[in-house]
C-alpha positions, 0 to 999 in steps of 0.5 A: 500500500502506498501512502503519502508521508506528508498527510495532514493530521485530519487525513492521518486520523481518517486513514488510521480510522479506515485501517481500524475499521478495515481490520475490524470488518475482516475479523468480523467476517472471519468470525461469521464464516467460522460460525457458519461453518460450525453450524453447517458441520453441526447440521450435517452431524444431526442428519447422519445420526 
């Protein structure tokens, strides 16, 4: 990622906020995918029994 080293304080704060939100979204999506996989695995086990 190329960033300008001479960002104004407002631009720097906005960039940091965007980075935090992007990281939070990525973690949330990973957690939701894991939950969905666990639900799918649970329902497959129930149908086999």
